[in-house]
N, C-alpha and C positions, 0 to 999 in steps of 0.2 A: 594826512596825519603828520606831515612834515613840520618840524619845529616843536612838536610836543615832547614832553619829558615824562618819564615814569618815576614817581616818587616812592621811595622805599622807606620803611621803618623796621627797626629790629627790636624784638623782645627776647631777652636773654643775652647778657653781656659777658659770657665766659670767654675763654681764649679764642674760640673759633669766630667770634664776632669780629675780631680784628681783620681776619681774612676776608670776611664779607664786606667790611667797610672799604678795604683796599680794592676789592673787585668792583664795587659800585663806583668808586672814584675813577676807575680806569675805563669805564664804559660811557660812550657818548649817549646822550638822551636818558641817562640814569642819574638820579639825585638821591642822596641820603637826606632824609628830612628830620628824623629824630630817633633816639634809642631809649630803651626802657629795661630796667632790671629792678627786682625787689630789693637788691643789695645796692644801696646808694653809692658806695665807693666804686663798685664795678661799673655802674651806670655813668658816673662822672668820668671815669677813666676812658671809656669808649666814646663818650660825648666829646671829650677833649681831642681824642684822636680823629674823630670824624668831623669836628668843628660844627656840631649841631646841638640842639637842646637835649636834655635828658629828663626822664621821668621814672618814678618808681611805681606808677600805676598806669597800665596801658590804656585803661578807659579814658583817663585824663589826656593822655597823649593823642588818642584818636579823636577825642572831642576838640582838642586844641588845633589839630592839623587835618582838616577834612580833605586836603589835597592828596593825602597818602593814597596810593593805588595798591601797593603790595606790602604785606606784613611778612617779614622773615621770622620764622619761629625757631629759636635756638635754645629754648627752655629744656629742662630735663625731659627725657624721652617720654616718660609716663604722662606728661602734661600736654604733649603735642596735640592729641585729639581734642581735649577740652578747650584749649586755647584757639585752635583753628576753627572749631565749630562755633564758638562764641563770637569770634571776630568776623566770621562770614555772616552769621545771622544778625548780629547787632549793628555791624558797621559796613557790610557789603564790600569787603576788601578781598582781593586776590591773595593767595597764600603760597609761600615758598617754605618748605619744611625740610630741616636737616634730618640726617639719618638717626635712627630708623624713623620713617615717616610716621608710623603709628605702631601701637603695641599689639594690634590684632587685626585680622582681616575684617571682622565686624566693624571696627572703628573706621577702617579704610572705606568700606562700602557706604557707611553713613556719611562720611565726609563727601564722597562722590554725590550722594543723593542731595545733600545741602547745596553743593556747588552747582549742580545741574539745575536745581530749582531756582537758584538766584542768578544764574548765568554768570558764574564766577569760575576762575581758573585755579587749579591746584597743581603746583609744580613740585615734583620730587627732586631730591638733590643727591646725585651720585657723581661727584665731580671727577673721580678717577677714570671714568669712561673716556674722558677727553684727553688723557695723557698720550703723548706721541707713541710710546711703546705699545699701549693698548690699541690705539687706532691702527698702527702698522700691522699688528698681529691680526686684528679684526679683518683688515683688507685681504690678508693672505689666506684666511680660513674660509675660502669659498672653493667650489669645485675647480674653478679655473685659476685659483691663486697658487702662490708658491708652496703653501702648506697643504692645501686641500682640506678635506673634511676631517674632523676630530675623531680620534679613536679612544683616547683616555685624557680626561682633564683633571688636574690635581691642584688643590689649594693647600698651602702650608703656612700657617701663622703661628710662630713659636715665640711668644712674647712673655715678658715678665711684668706682672702687676702685683706687687706685694700687698700685704694687709693694709699698710698705711695709705695706699691708693684708694682702697675701698672705704677707708675711714674718713676720707676728706669731706664727704657730704652724706646725709641720711639716705638719699635716693640711690646711691651707688650700691650695686650688688643685690638689688631687690627685684623680685618678680614684677612688682607693680610698676616700678619707675625706670628700670634699667635693663633687665635681662643680663645674661652672662657674656662669656667670651664670644659666642656666636652673634649675639644681638648687638653688642656695643663695638667690640674691636673687629669682629669678623664680617660684619654686614657688607662692607665694601668689596671684600674678596668673594663672598657668596654671590653678590650681584654681578661681579665681573666674570665669574664662572658661567653664569647664565648668559651674560651678554656675549661672551666669546664662543661658547660651546653649544648654546641653544637651551631650550626649555627642558626641564627634568620630568621624567615620568614617575619615578618612585625612588624612595630613599630608605636606608637602614642605618640608624644612628645610635650611638651610645655616648652618654654624657656623664661627667663626674665632677666632683668638687674635691680637689686634691691639694691645693696650695694655700688656700685662705679660708677664713671663717666667714663665709657668706652663704646666702640661701640659694644662689643661682650657680650654674656650672662655671668652672674656670678651665675645663678641658672637654673637648668634644672631638669624636672621630665619626666618619660616616662613609659608606659606599653608596653610590647612586647610579641609576640608569637614565640616560637621556632619552628623549622621545625619538631621536635618530637611531637608537640602538647602541650608541657609544656608552662607555662607562666612565665613572669619576670617583675621586677620593677627596674627602675633606678632612683636614686635621687643623684644628684651631684651638689654641690654648693661651691663657695668661698665667699658667702655672709653671712656665719655664723659669729656672733660676740659674745664676743670679742676675741675668740680663736678657735683653731681646737678642734673638739669634737669626730669625729668618721670617720673611713674609714674601711669598712667591706664588705665582700661578704658572703651571706648565701645561702645555697642550701638545700631546703626541698625536700627530696627524698622519694621513696616508702618504704624505711626501716629505715629512720632516718633523723637527721639534722646535718649539718656541718656549722660552722661559722668561717671564717678566718678574723682576725683583726690585730691590731698592727700598727706600723708606716709605714709599707710597706708590708702588707699581710704576715707577718712573724710569727704570733701567731695563733695557732689552738685553738680558744677560746672554741668551742663546737664540740664534736664528739660523738654524742649520742650512737652509737653502742658500743663504747669502750672508755670511758673517760680517760683511762690511756694513750691513744695515744695523748692526748692534749699536755702534757708536752714533750713527745718524739719527736713530729713533730714541735715543736716551736723553734724559734731561737731568740737570742738577736742581734739586728742590731745596730751598732754604729751610723748609719745615715739612712736616708730614702732611700738611694741607695742600701742598702743590699749587698749581695755577688754574685748575679746572673750574674754580668758582667764577672766574672771568667769563668762561664759556656759558656757565649756567645763567649768570645775570644777563649776558647778551641774549641768550635764548628767551628769557622772560620778556625783555624789552621788545625783541622782534615779534614775539607772539602778540603782545598787547598793542603795539603800535602799528604793526603791519599785517596782523591776522595770520602770521606764519604758524606752521605747526610747531608745537613745543619740541625742544630737542629730546626730551624724555617724557613720554606720556605717563599720566598717573597710573593707568592700567598696567603699563610696563613695570613701573616701580612697585606696584602692588603684587606683581608676580614674584618679585624677590621676597616680599613679606610672606607670601604663600609658601615658598620654599623654606624659609626660616621656620615657620610654624610646623611644616611637615617634619623637619628634623627633630623638633621637640616632641611632636606626636609619636614619632617612631620610638624615641627613647621612652616615652610614657607607656606605649603599648608593647614594647619589647620585640619589635620585628619590622618587616617591610611595611611601608604605607605608600599609597598612591597619592600624588599631589591633588588629583581631581576630587578626592573624597576626604582628604586628611582633616581639613577645617582648622580651627584654632586650637592652640595648645591649652591644656587645662591649667597651666601655671603662668605662662608669660602673659602679662597684661592683666593680671587679677586685680581686683579693686582693693584699695587700702585708703579709705577716706582720711584717716588721721595723717597719713603721709602726704596725700594730695593737698590737704589743708595748709601744709607748710609752704606750698608754692602757688597757692591760689591768689588772685588779685581781687580785692573787694570792689564791688560796684561803686560808682560815684553817685553823688546826690543828683536827683532829677533836675535840679535847677541848672546843672551843667549841660543838660541835653538840649 
């Protein structure tokens, strides 16, 4: 496999696309081939940055560039499933999906079925797992580590997203296309709570909409029980005013305390067993996106060229979606729910064809095939 390259294409040219382009540029054996967005100005901007062609129809892009191996899906959350399924079925491409991967467990299982049937790979994207602070705490949270086993894990995301943020696009703040504070802003922190502290057995959540005129939650709190018997607390909001205040994960363990904070879990704020580690394991991030996308792209390349195991399995990523939906199910039922039986939320990921139509890409003429 030496000398081969993995060709990437991007659909969805919002702000995060720039970070993906930077990551691809920095990885040996990775090439950005083309970008696509239904907004021509955004497509042009990212094409100029990546020095590649741009398209407003991804069908035309994939017909024009059969060498593409992996499509990175950065479209609005509610379109992830439809875009991924269509691109796998029609073009036989591997898929890398931004958070949240899918809007329901049912969608995730269907994507798995399609990928397995076509011998394709699905790569979830939780870049914050690769941060130095996160990896340092992960290493310490073993029986023989400096921290030992967790006793209480806590997530706090106290952010401000005013009404004007939700008014930027029709998909924002909707059950069909976005989800609320837990799904959009909180998903990375929910994932890291699982990643650091282990899988969760059951949850009890209460959600509310307190700061904006939207149909989804902007405030959520929950208590939870890990499979290990440890306990946890989740507090995630976009209703803080007038600014962002905190985003942190704390792990109270049998031998000490670790707190990770910063703009994107990049600062090891507290490491009680050895405070000298706090500076050593902290990073300065220029943006909230951090540097983890480089690791993600490298993992995709290693998997496809060298048959290496993916850095994050799709099943692992789907466990975070399961936890997310359990939080919504608990709020819907008004009590404790077990993750094993919670299933999909009655609200998150509901269908709204009129909204979906705003972001769908029309098929191309058969003469192009």
